[in-house]
MARTOR-256193 format. One record per residue: x, y, z of N, C-alpha, C in turn; residue number from 1. Coordinates in nm, 4 decimals, always signed. Layout:
<sites>
+----------+----------+----------+----------+----------+----------+----------+----------+----------+-----+
:     n.px :     n.py :     n.pz :    ca.px :    ca.py :    ca.pz :     c.px :     c.py :     c.pz : pos :
+----------+----------+----------+----------+----------+----------+----------+----------+----------+-----+
:        X :        Y :        Z :        X :        Y :        Z :        X :        Y :        Z : NUM :
...
+----------+----------+----------+----------+----------+----------+----------+----------+----------+-----+
</sites>
This chain:
<sites>
+----------+----------+----------+----------+----------+----------+----------+----------+----------+-----+
:     n.px :     n.py :     n.pz :    ca.px :    ca.py :    ca.pz :     c.px :     c.py :     c.pz : pos :
+----------+----------+----------+----------+----------+----------+----------+----------+----------+-----+
:  +8.2120 :  +6.8302 :  +6.8534 :  +8.3296 :  +6.8745 :  +6.9274 :  +8.3876 :  +6.9989 :  +6.8606 :   1 :
:  +8.4126 :  +7.1003 :  +6.9399 :  +8.4685 :  +7.2240 :  +6.8861 :  +8.6199 :  +7.2139 :  +6.8809 :   2 :
:  +8.6756 :  +7.2640 :  +6.7710 :  +8.8207 :  +7.2732 :  +6.7609 :  +8.8594 :  +7.4174 :  +6.7896 :   3 :
:  +8.9899 :  +7.4415 :  +6.8019 :  +9.0385 :  +7.5772 :  +6.8286 :  +8.9931 :  +7.6745 :  +6.7209 :   4 :
:  +8.9790 :  +7.6253 :  +6.5981 :  +8.9347 :  +7.7131 :  +6.4882 :  +8.7899 :  +7.7534 :  +6.5012 :   5 :
:  +8.7090 :  +7.6698 :  +6.5702 :  +8.5661 :  +7.6971 :  +6.5838 :  +8.5354 :  +7.7960 :  +6.6957 :   6 :
:  +8.6275 :  +7.8141 :  +6.7883 :  +8.6033 :  +7.9009 :  +6.9029 :  +8.6175 :  +8.0463 :  +6.8593 :   7 :
:  +8.5157 :  +8.1284 :  +6.8874 :  +8.5262 :  +8.2699 :  +6.8485 :  +8.6418 :  +8.3390 :  +6.9213 :   8 :
:  +8.7003 :  +8.4357 :  +6.8542 :  +8.8157 :  +8.5057 :  +6.9110 :  +8.7895 :  +8.6554 :  +6.9160 :   9 :
:  +8.8253 :  +8.7132 :  +7.0301 :  +8.8197 :  +8.8581 :  +7.0479 :  +8.9637 :  +8.9078 :  +7.0444 :  10 :
:  +8.9904 :  +9.0021 :  +6.9567 :  +9.1236 :  +9.0618 :  +6.9462 :  +9.1211 :  +9.1938 :  +7.0224 :  11 :
:  +9.2247 :  +9.2177 :  +7.1021 :  +9.2327 :  +9.3423 :  +7.1777 :  +9.3698 :  +9.4054 :  +7.1575 :  12 :
:  +9.3698 :  +9.5338 :  +7.1270 :  +9.4947 :  +9.6081 :  +7.1103 :  +9.5419 :  +9.6599 :  +7.2454 :  13 :
:  +9.6694 :  +9.6346 :  +7.2766 :  +9.7247 :  +9.6732 :  +7.4071 :  +9.8544 :  +9.7506 :  +7.3854 :  14 :
:  +9.8601 :  +9.8731 :  +7.4400 :  +9.9855 :  +9.9494 :  +7.4340 : +10.0368 :  +9.9861 :  +7.5727 :  15 :
:  +9.9690 :  +9.9375 :  +7.6765 : +10.0105 :  +9.9657 :  +7.8128 :  +9.9416 : +10.0848 :  +7.8756 :  16 :
:  +9.8671 : +10.1616 :  +7.7973 :  +9.7944 : +10.2769 :  +7.8511 :  +9.6795 : +10.2277 :  +7.9389 :  17 :
:  +9.6269 : +10.3174 :  +8.0229 :  +9.5149 : +10.2803 :  +8.1094 :  +9.3945 : +10.2336 :  +8.0291 :  18 :
:  +9.3665 : +10.3017 :  +7.9192 :  +9.2488 : +10.2613 :  +7.8423 :  +9.2712 : +10.1277 :  +7.7716 :  19 :
:  +9.3956 : +10.0943 :  +7.7359 :  +9.4185 :  +9.9632 :  +7.6739 :  +9.4092 :  +9.8515 :  +7.7768 :  20 :
:  +9.4496 :  +9.8785 :  +7.9011 :  +9.4339 :  +9.7790 :  +8.0077 :  +9.2845 :  +9.7589 :  +8.0360 :  21 :
:  +9.2076 :  +9.8677 :  +8.0359 :  +9.0624 :  +9.8567 :  +8.0536 :  +9.0006 :  +9.7796 :  +7.9361 :  22 :
:  +9.0512 :  +9.8013 :  +7.8152 :  +9.0022 :  +9.7280 :  +7.6982 :  +9.0322 :  +9.5785 :  +7.7118 :  23 :
:  +9.1509 :  +9.5463 :  +7.7598 :  +9.1872 :  +9.4060 :  +7.7804 :  +9.0954 :  +9.3418 :  +7.8831 :  24 :
:  +9.0686 :  +9.4113 :  +7.9916 :  +8.9781 :  +9.3578 :  +8.0942 :  +8.8387 :  +9.3355 :  +8.0367 :  25 :
:  +8.7925 :  +9.4316 :  +7.9583 :  +8.6600 :  +9.4185 :  +7.8957 :  +8.6567 :  +9.2985 :  +7.8013 :  26 :
:  +8.7630 :  +9.2812 :  +7.7226 :  +8.7710 :  +9.1676 :  +7.6301 :  +8.7699 :  +9.0350 :  +7.7064 :  27 :
:  +8.8446 :  +9.0286 :  +7.8170 :  +8.8475 :  +8.9064 :  +7.8975 :  +8.7097 :  +8.8761 :  +7.9565 :  28 :
:  +8.6424 :  +8.9795 :  +8.0044 :  +8.5080 :  +8.9609 :  +8.0608 :  +8.4101 :  +8.9125 :  +7.9534 :  29 :
:  +8.4138 :  +8.9765 :  +7.8366 :  +8.3252 :  +8.9355 :  +7.7270 :  +8.3549 :  +8.7931 :  +7.6821 :  30 :
:  +8.4814 :  +8.7612 :  +7.6709 :  +8.5211 :  +8.6270 :  +7.6267 :  +8.4693 :  +8.5207 :  +7.7226 :  31 :
:  +8.4789 :  +8.5493 :  +7.8516 :  +8.4290 :  +8.4539 :  +7.9505 :  +8.2777 :  +8.4351 :  +7.9358 :  32 :
:  +8.2063 :  +8.5442 :  +7.9121 :  +8.0606 :  +8.5389 :  +7.8998 :  +8.0145 :  +8.4592 :  +7.7781 :  33 :
:  +8.0889 :  +8.4668 :  +7.6680 :  +8.0429 :  +8.4026 :  +7.5439 :  +8.1258 :  +8.2816 :  +7.5020 :  34 :
:  +8.2237 :  +8.2440 :  +7.5825 :  +8.3050 :  +8.1270 :  +7.5501 :  +8.4041 :  +8.1510 :  +7.4374 :  35 :
:  +8.4567 :  +8.2717 :  +7.4306 :  +8.5538 :  +8.3064 :  +7.3254 :  +8.6951 :  +8.3062 :  +7.3836 :  36 :
:  +8.7918 :  +8.3109 :  +7.2954 :  +8.9305 :  +8.3287 :  +7.3359 :  +8.9685 :  +8.4748 :  +7.3146 :  37 :
:  +9.0766 :  +8.5151 :  +7.3796 :  +9.1261 :  +8.6521 :  +7.3650 :  +9.2665 :  +8.6480 :  +7.3081 :  38 :
:  +9.2882 :  +8.7288 :  +7.2059 :  +9.4215 :  +8.7494 :  +7.1503 :  +9.4601 :  +8.8933 :  +7.1791 :  39 :
:  +9.5559 :  +8.9109 :  +7.2704 :  +9.6050 :  +9.0446 :  +7.3058 :  +9.7216 :  +9.0777 :  +7.2143 :  40 :
:  +9.7069 :  +9.1842 :  +7.1375 :  +9.8068 :  +9.2226 :  +7.0378 :  +9.8723 :  +9.3536 :  +7.0792 :  41 :
: +10.0043 :  +9.3541 :  +7.0797 : +10.0770 :  +9.4791 :  +7.0991 : +10.1677 :  +9.4976 :  +6.9795 :  42 :
: +10.1857 :  +9.6208 :  +6.9397 : +10.2611 :  +9.6517 :  +6.8184 : +10.3717 :  +9.7502 :  +6.8528 :  43 :
: +10.4877 :  +9.7269 :  +6.7978 : +10.6010 :  +9.8162 :  +6.8222 : +10.6656 :  +9.8521 :  +6.6898 :  44 :
: +10.7374 :  +9.9592 :  +6.6930 : +10.8242 :  +9.9974 :  +6.5833 : +10.9395 : +10.0730 :  +6.6460 :  45 :
: +11.0458 : +10.0931 :  +6.5761 : +11.1627 : +10.1566 :  +6.6355 : +11.1287 : +10.2895 :  +6.7008 :  46 :
: +11.0474 : +10.3779 :  +6.6402 : +11.0141 : +10.5021 :  +6.7113 : +10.9390 : +10.4775 :  +6.8413 :  47 :
: +10.8674 : +10.3648 :  +6.8527 : +10.7873 : +10.3406 :  +6.9727 : +10.8731 : +10.3144 :  +7.0949 :  48 :
: +10.9966 : +10.2743 :  +7.0777 : +11.0785 : +10.2480 :  +7.1955 : +11.1134 : +10.3763 :  +7.2680 :  49 :
: +11.1046 : +10.4892 :  +7.2000 : +11.1298 : +10.6171 :  +7.2652 : +11.0279 : +10.6387 :  +7.3758 :  50 :
: +10.9030 : +10.5996 :  +7.3531 : +10.7989 : +10.6148 :  +7.4535 : +10.8074 : +10.5141 :  +7.5657 :  51 :
: +10.8955 : +10.4169 :  +7.5544 : +10.9061 : +10.3114 :  +7.6538 : +11.0355 : +10.3189 :  +7.7332 :  52 :
: +11.0967 : +10.4349 :  +7.7390 : +11.2236 : +10.4494 :  +7.8094 : +11.2121 : +10.4021 :  +7.9535 :  53 :
: +11.1011 : +10.4337 :  +8.0204 : +11.0829 : +10.3943 :  +8.1592 : +11.0673 : +10.2434 :  +8.1752 :  54 :
: +11.0363 : +10.1721 :  +8.0677 : +11.0165 : +10.0283 :  +8.0754 : +11.1432 :  +9.9484 :  +8.0497 :  55 :
: +11.2568 : +10.0098 :  +8.0411 : +11.3769 :  +9.9294 :  +8.0249 : +11.4863 :  +9.9939 :  +7.9438 :  56 :
: +11.4664 : +10.1139 :  +7.8998 : +11.5741 : +10.1819 :  +7.8282 : +11.5668 : +10.1620 :  +7.6789 :  57 :
: +11.6513 : +10.2351 :  +7.6121 : +11.6536 : +10.2330 :  +7.4668 : +11.7941 : +10.1973 :  +7.4207 :  58 :
: +11.8055 : +10.0877 :  +7.3491 : +11.9356 : +10.0555 :  +7.2931 : +11.9322 : +10.0676 :  +7.1422 :  59 :
: +11.8120 : +10.0720 :  +7.0872 : +11.7994 : +10.0916 :  +6.9436 : +11.7855 :  +9.9642 :  +6.8637 :  60 :
: +11.8068 :  +9.8470 :  +6.9240 : +11.7960 :  +9.7248 :  +6.8452 : +11.6506 :  +9.6792 :  +6.8388 :  61 :
: +11.6164 :  +9.6138 :  +6.7290 : +11.4804 :  +9.5648 :  +6.7101 : +11.4460 :  +9.4598 :  +6.8153 :  62 :
: +11.5411 :  +9.3760 :  +6.8508 : +11.5165 :  +9.2736 :  +6.9525 : +11.4838 :  +9.3379 :  +7.0862 :  63 :
: +11.5585 :  +9.4414 :  +7.1233 : +11.5315 :  +9.5105 :  +7.2489 : +11.3949 :  +9.5779 :  +7.2463 :  64 :
: +11.3615 :  +9.6399 :  +7.1359 : +11.2319 :  +9.7069 :  +7.1244 : +11.1193 :  +9.6065 :  +7.1378 :  65 :
: +11.1339 :  +9.4901 :  +7.0740 : +11.0319 :  +9.3855 :  +7.0821 : +11.0184 :  +9.3356 :  +7.2260 :  66 :
: +11.1298 :  +9.3181 :  +7.2937 : +11.1271 :  +9.2703 :  +7.4326 : +11.0624 :  +9.3732 :  +7.5254 :  67 :
: +11.0911 :  +9.5001 :  +7.5033 : +11.0287 :  +9.6058 :  +7.5838 : +10.8778 :  +9.6015 :  +7.5648 :  68 :
: +10.8323 :  +9.5914 :  +7.4413 : +10.6883 :  +9.5902 :  +7.4150 : +10.6236 :  +9.4633 :  +7.4682 :  69 :
: +10.6938 :  +9.3504 :  +7.4625 : +10.6408 :  +9.2266 :  +7.5211 : +10.6232 :  +9.2429 :  +7.6713 :  70 :
: +10.7164 :  +9.3146 :  +7.7361 : +10.7033 :  +9.3433 :  +7.8789 : +10.5830 :  +9.4307 :  +7.9089 :  71 :
: +10.5576 :  +9.5269 :  +7.8225 : +10.4395 :  +9.6131 :  +7.8370 : +10.3129 :  +9.5271 :  +7.8319 :  72 :
: +10.3100 :  +9.4325 :  +7.7386 : +10.1940 :  +9.3441 :  +7.7246 : +10.1772 :  +9.2557 :  +7.8483 :  73 :
: +10.2868 :  +9.2000 :  +7.8991 : +10.2801 :  +9.1172 :  +8.0205 : +10.2255 :  +9.1974 :  +8.1384 :  74 :
: +10.2740 :  +9.3211 :  +8.1540 : +10.2258 :  +9.4065 :  +8.2641 : +10.0764 :  +9.4347 :  +8.2487 :  75 :
: +10.0314 :  +9.4591 :  +8.1279 :  +9.8898 :  +9.4866 :  +8.1046 :  +9.8046 :  +9.3648 :  +8.1385 :  76 :
:  +9.8516 :  +9.2473 :  +8.1014 :  +9.7774 :  +9.1247 :  +8.1325 :  +9.7702 :  +9.1042 :  +8.2827 :  77 :
:  +9.8801 :  +9.1263 :  +8.3516 :  +9.8796 :  +9.1148 :  +8.4983 :  +9.7850 :  +9.2165 :  +8.5608 :  78 :
:  +9.7855 :  +9.3387 :  +8.5099 :  +9.7008 :  +9.4445 :  +8.5647 :  +9.5527 :  +9.4177 :  +8.5404 :  79 :
:  +9.5204 :  +9.3507 :  +8.4323 :  +9.3796 :  +9.3287 :  +8.3988 :  +9.3272 :  +9.1961 :  +8.4519 :  80 :
:  +9.4161 :  +9.1090 :  +8.4941 :  +9.3744 :  +8.9754 :  +8.5374 :  +9.3019 :  +8.9828 :  +8.6710 :  81 :
:  +9.1802 :  +8.9331 :  +8.6706 :  +9.1064 :  +8.9201 :  +8.7963 :  +9.0659 :  +8.7740 :  +8.8094 :  82 :
:  +9.1047 :  +8.7151 :  +8.9169 :  +9.0750 :  +8.5730 :  +8.9358 :  +9.1491 :  +8.4854 :  +8.8372 :  83 :
:  +9.2652 :  +8.5315 :  +8.7905 :  +9.3458 :  +8.4509 :  +8.6988 :  +9.2998 :  +8.4558 :  +8.5551 :  84 :
:  +9.2025 :  +8.5416 :  +8.5234 :  +9.1492 :  +8.5490 :  +8.3869 :  +9.2567 :  +8.5766 :  +8.2830 :  85 :
:  +9.3468 :  +8.6673 :  +8.3131 :  +9.4446 :  +8.7121 :  +8.2151 :  +9.5367 :  +8.6040 :  +8.1660 :  86 :
:  +9.5548 :  +8.5005 :  +8.2468 :  +9.6477 :  +8.3961 :  +8.2081 :  +9.5999 :  +8.3193 :  +8.0855 :  87 :
:  +9.4695 :  +8.3267 :  +8.0545 :  +9.4175 :  +8.2548 :  +7.9390 :  +9.4299 :  +8.3305 :  +7.8078 :  88 :
:  +9.4727 :  +8.4542 :  +7.8128 :  +9.4838 :  +8.5329 :  +7.6900 :  +9.6066 :  +8.4894 :  +7.6111 :  89 :
:  +9.5884 :  +8.4743 :  +7.4819 :  +9.7020 :  +8.4518 :  +7.3938 :  +9.7629 :  +8.5879 :  +7.3650 :  90 :
:  +9.8918 :  +8.5910 :  +7.3366 :  +9.9572 :  +8.7193 :  +7.3105 : +10.0301 :  +8.7166 :  +7.1771 :  91 :
: +10.0412 :  +8.8344 :  +7.1200 : +10.1101 :  +8.8505 :  +6.9928 : +10.1799 :  +8.9857 :  +6.9938 :  92 :
: +10.3100 :  +8.9851 :  +6.9675 : +10.3898 :  +9.1071 :  +6.9610 : +10.4383 :  +9.1217 :  +6.8176 :  93 :
: +10.3962 :  +9.2288 :  +6.7516 : +10.4297 :  +9.2484 :  +6.6102 : +10.4916 :  +9.3852 :  +6.5882 :  94 :
: +10.5701 :  +9.3951 :  +6.4841 : +10.6301 :  +9.5230 :  +6.4449 : +10.5495 :  +9.5826 :  +6.3307 :  95 :
: +10.5207 :  +9.7116 :  +6.3419 : +10.4488 :  +9.7787 :  +6.2347 : +10.3613 :  +9.8905 :  +6.2870 :  96 :
: +10.2682 :  +9.9313 :  +6.2056 : +10.1726 : +10.0361 :  +6.2388 : +10.0547 :  +9.9699 :  +6.3105 :  97 :
: +10.0237 : +10.0107 :  +6.4335 :  +9.9149 :  +9.9447 :  +6.5058 :  +9.7805 :  +9.9534 :  +6.4348 :  98 :
:  +9.7579 : +10.0594 :  +6.3602 :  +9.6311 : +10.0712 :  +6.2874 :  +9.6190 :  +9.9597 :  +6.1842 :  99 :
:  +9.7242 :  +9.9366 :  +6.1097 :  +9.7238 :  +9.8348 :  +6.0045 :  +9.7165 :  +9.6948 :  +6.0650 : 100 :
:  +9.7983 :  +9.6700 :  +6.1659 :  +9.8045 :  +9.5371 :  +6.2283 :  +9.6692 :  +9.4990 :  +6.2891 : 101 :
:  +9.6074 :  +9.5908 :  +6.3620 :  +9.4798 :  +9.5586 :  +6.4263 :  +9.3678 :  +9.5399 :  +6.3245 : 102 :
:  +9.3660 :  +9.6196 :  +6.2206 :  +9.2649 :  +9.6008 :  +6.1156 :  +9.2856 :  +9.4646 :  +6.0484 : 103 :
:  +9.4106 :  +9.4253 :  +6.0242 :  +9.4369 :  +9.2926 :  +5.9672 :  +9.3908 :  +9.1826 :  +6.0623 : 104 :
:  +9.4189 :  +9.1998 :  +6.1908 :  +9.3784 :  +9.0988 :  +6.2895 :  +9.2273 :  +9.0859 :  +6.2980 : 105 :
:  +9.1557 :  +9.1916 :  +6.2639 :  +9.0092 :  +9.1891 :  +6.2711 :  +8.9471 :  +9.0981 :  +6.1650 : 106 :
:  +9.0245 :  +9.0603 :  +6.0649 :  +8.9726 :  +8.9734 :  +5.9589 :  +8.9182 :  +8.8416 :  +6.0135 : 107 :
:  +8.9795 :  +8.7877 :  +6.1172 :  +8.9386 :  +8.6583 :  +6.1710 :  +8.8788 :  +8.6708 :  +6.3112 : 108 :
:  +8.8431 :  +8.7905 :  +6.3521 :  +8.7939 :  +8.8133 :  +6.4882 :  +8.6421 :  +8.8253 :  +6.4923 : 109 :
:  +8.5866 :  +8.7845 :  +6.6030 :  +8.4458 :  +8.8073 :  +6.6308 :  +8.4251 :  +8.9544 :  +6.6657 : 110 :
:  +8.5254 :  +9.0112 :  +6.7359 :  +8.5191 :  +9.1508 :  +6.7791 :  +8.6607 :  +9.2019 :  +6.7998 : 111 :
:  +8.6782 :  +9.3305 :  +6.7773 :  +8.8039 :  +9.3995 :  +6.8051 :  +8.7777 :  +9.4985 :  +6.9181 : 112 :
:  +8.8624 :  +9.4940 :  +7.0214 :  +8.8455 :  +9.5822 :  +7.1357 :  +8.9709 :  +9.6677 :  +7.1488 : 113 :
:  +8.9517 :  +9.7988 :  +7.1594 :  +9.0641 :  +9.8922 :  +7.1733 :  +9.0304 :  +9.9967 :  +7.2785 : 114 :
:  +9.1338 : +10.0558 :  +7.3341 :  +9.1148 : +10.1679 :  +7.4256 :  +9.0876 : +10.2938 :  +7.3458 : 115 :
:  +9.0196 : +10.3860 :  +7.4083 :  +8.9845 : +10.5115 :  +7.3401 :  +9.1068 : +10.5945 :  +7.3086 : 116 :
:  +9.2004 : +10.5968 :  +7.4012 :  +9.3167 : +10.6831 :  +7.3822 :  +9.4371 : +10.6143 :  +7.4446 : 117 :
:  +9.5378 : +10.5877 :  +7.3619 :  +9.6566 : +10.5204 :  +7.4116 :  +9.7785 : +10.6079 :  +7.4033 : 118 :
:  +9.8916 : +10.5429 :  +7.3798 : +10.0194 : +10.6128 :  +7.3726 : +10.0584 : +10.6465 :  +7.2301 : 119 :
:  +9.9648 : +10.6475 :  +7.1381 :  +9.9946 : +10.6732 :  +6.9975 : +10.0717 : +10.8002 :  +6.9718 : 120 :
: +10.0417 : +10.9064 :  +7.0478 : +10.1103 : +11.0336 :  +7.0229 : +10.2598 : +11.0232 :  +7.0543 : 121 :
: +10.2958 : +10.9325 :  +7.1450 : +10.4383 : +10.9112 :  +7.1720 : +10.5076 : +10.8438 :  +7.0545 : 122 :
: +10.4292 : +10.7741 :  +6.9737 : +10.4852 : +10.7003 :  +6.8610 : +10.4712 : +10.7757 :  +6.7298 : 123 :
: +10.4317 : +10.9012 :  +6.7382 : +10.4195 : +10.9818 :  +6.6179 : +10.2832 : +10.9730 :  +6.5520 : 124 :
: +10.1860 : +10.9136 :  +6.6203 : +10.0511 : +10.9031 :  +6.5656 :  +9.9626 : +11.0071 :  +6.6317 : 125 :
:  +9.8675 : +11.0618 :  +6.5586 :  +9.7750 : +11.1569 :  +6.6213 :  +9.6949 : +11.0886 :  +6.7325 : 126 :
:  +9.6608 : +11.1614 :  +6.8366 :  +9.5851 : +11.1067 :  +6.9482 :  +9.4520 : +11.0511 :  +6.8992 : 127 :
:  +9.4229 : +10.9264 :  +6.9383 :  +9.2976 : +10.8628 :  +6.8998 :  +9.2960 : +10.8046 :  +6.7596 : 128 :
:  +9.4074 : +10.8099 :  +6.6888 :  +9.4063 : +10.7639 :  +6.5497 :  +9.3936 : +10.6126 :  +6.5382 : 129 :
:  +9.4460 : +10.5379 :  +6.6343 :  +9.4364 : +10.3917 :  +6.6265 :  +9.2912 : +10.3494 :  +6.6442 : 130 :
:  +9.2252 : +10.3988 :  +6.7479 :  +9.0857 : +10.3600 :  +6.7689 :  +8.9981 : +10.4095 :  +6.6530 : 131 :
:  +9.0247 : +10.5280 :  +6.6027 :  +8.9460 : +10.5802 :  +6.4894 :  +8.9641 : +10.4953 :  +6.3647 : 132 :
:  +9.0874 : +10.4545 :  +6.3364 :  +9.1133 : +10.3696 :  +6.2193 :  +9.0457 : +10.2339 :  +6.2349 : 133 :
:  +9.0483 : +10.1797 :  +6.3553 :  +8.9839 : +10.0509 :  +6.3786 :  +8.8333 : +10.0604 :  +6.3570 : 134 :
:  +8.7721 : +10.1652 :  +6.4085 :  +8.6282 : +10.1842 :  +6.3897 :  +8.5961 : +10.1981 :  +6.2404 : 135 :
:  +8.6789 : +10.2697 :  +6.1684 :  +8.6522 : +10.2961 :  +6.0268 :  +8.6791 : +10.1762 :  +5.9363 : 136 :
:  +8.7806 : +10.0955 :  +5.9679 :  +8.8259 :  +9.9957 :  +5.8706 :  +8.8220 :  +9.8502 :  +5.9163 : 137 :
:  +8.7897 :  +9.8228 :  +6.0414 :  +8.7900 :  +9.6839 :  +6.0886 :  +8.6856 :  +9.6010 :  +6.0147 : 138 :
:  +8.7114 :  +9.4712 :  +6.0101 :  +8.6248 :  +9.3770 :  +5.9400 :  +8.5287 :  +9.3065 :  +6.0349 : 139 :
:  +8.5146 :  +9.3591 :  +6.1546 :  +8.4255 :  +9.3028 :  +6.2550 :  +8.3789 :  +9.4182 :  +6.3441 : 140 :
:  +8.2840 :  +9.3931 :  +6.4326 :  +8.2442 :  +9.4997 :  +6.5254 :  +8.3622 :  +9.5438 :  +6.6121 : 141 :
:  +8.3637 :  +9.6724 :  +6.6474 :  +8.4710 :  +9.7300 :  +6.7296 :  +8.4102 :  +9.7888 :  +6.8555 : 142 :
:  +8.4706 :  +9.7542 :  +6.9684 :  +8.4319 :  +9.8123 :  +7.0962 :  +8.5444 :  +9.9043 :  +7.1411 : 143 :
:  +8.5139 : +10.0317 :  +7.1608 :  +8.6126 : +10.1287 :  +7.2082 :  +8.5849 : +10.1522 :  +7.3563 : 144 :
:  +8.6856 : +10.1235 :  +7.4393 :  +8.6702 : +10.1274 :  +7.5843 :  +8.7436 : +10.2481 :  +7.6408 : 145 :
:  +8.6759 : +10.3199 :  +7.7283 :  +8.7391 : +10.4289 :  +7.8025 :  +8.8048 : +10.3681 :  +7.9253 : 146 :
:  +8.9082 : +10.4321 :  +7.9771 :  +8.9725 : +10.3740 :  +8.0946 :  +8.8816 : +10.3842 :  +8.2152 : 147 :
:  +8.9114 : +10.3043 :  +8.3165 :  +8.8230 : +10.2958 :  +8.4329 :  +8.8130 : +10.4285 :  +8.5070 : 148 :
:  +8.9197 : +10.5085 :  +8.5083 :  +8.9127 : +10.6388 :  +8.5749 :  +8.8113 : +10.7288 :  +8.5051 : 149 :
:  +8.8053 : +10.7225 :  +8.3727 :  +8.7078 : +10.8015 :  +8.2979 :  +8.5668 : +10.7590 :  +8.3364 : 150 :
:  +8.5437 : +10.6267 :  +8.3453 :  +8.4120 : +10.5765 :  +8.3828 :  +8.3745 : +10.6220 :  +8.5232 : 151 :
:  +8.4704 : +10.6147 :  +8.6166 :  +8.4436 : +10.6559 :  +8.7540 :  +8.4102 : +10.8048 :  +8.7593 : 152 :
:  +8.4822 : +10.8872 :  +8.6833 :  +8.4554 : +11.0313 :  +8.6824 :  +8.3159 : +11.0613 :  +8.6294 : 153 :
:  +8.2752 : +10.9921 :  +8.5245 :  +8.1426 : +11.0126 :  +8.4673 :  +8.0368 : +10.9674 :  +8.5665 : 154 :
:  +8.0568 : +10.8513 :  +8.6302 :  +7.9603 : +10.8009 :  +8.7281 :  +7.9455 : +10.8977 :  +8.8430 : 155 :
:  +8.0541 : +10.9548 :  +8.8884 :  +8.0514 : +11.0503 :  +8.9987 :  +7.9749 : +11.1749 :  +8.9587 : 156 :
:  +8.0004 : +11.2248 :  +8.8369 :  +7.9307 : +11.3457 :  +8.7904 :  +7.7821 : +11.3192 :  +8.7727 : 157 :
:  +7.7474 : +11.2001 :  +8.7210 :  +7.6062 : +11.1688 :  +8.6986 :  +7.5309 : +11.1558 :  +8.8296 : 158 :
:  +7.6005 : +11.1088 :  +8.9358 :  +7.5358 : +11.0882 :  +9.0648 :  +7.5191 : +11.2158 :  +9.1446 : 159 :
:  +7.5759 : +11.3263 :  +9.1000 :  +7.5680 : +11.4512 :  +9.1749 :  +7.4390 : +11.5234 :  +9.1473 : 160 :
+----------+----------+----------+----------+----------+----------+----------+----------+----------+-----+
</sites>
């Protein structure tokens, strides 16, 4: 009999960007194929609430920032859920540097899945730095997912 500890886990970083939603969908699909669970992780810090003004405003409190980021995660799960898949994902909202948090989460993961390019530049991080740090320092294999529009554009160009 398998316990929750025996079930492999796929960790996915979600910031609400198109590529992070595509990464979440990919993680859910992979998890279903191999019988793994998904842990969707979103990370916030006080500067990150500036990038989330459209998601509920900025009051400056840590509780408000955490709630805004939790809403971003809920929206991403809803957007990626096909056939109710998203409802099975566990969620985690943490404060800190997403590069550090995701690398730490990779310690107990079968795989880490991230989008190629998220909202990092809004949070004061160089573009692509989260996915690059994960590839360089994660303790498990890393899958970097491009958003679905990027895939469609490439498919269209290849078919011409």
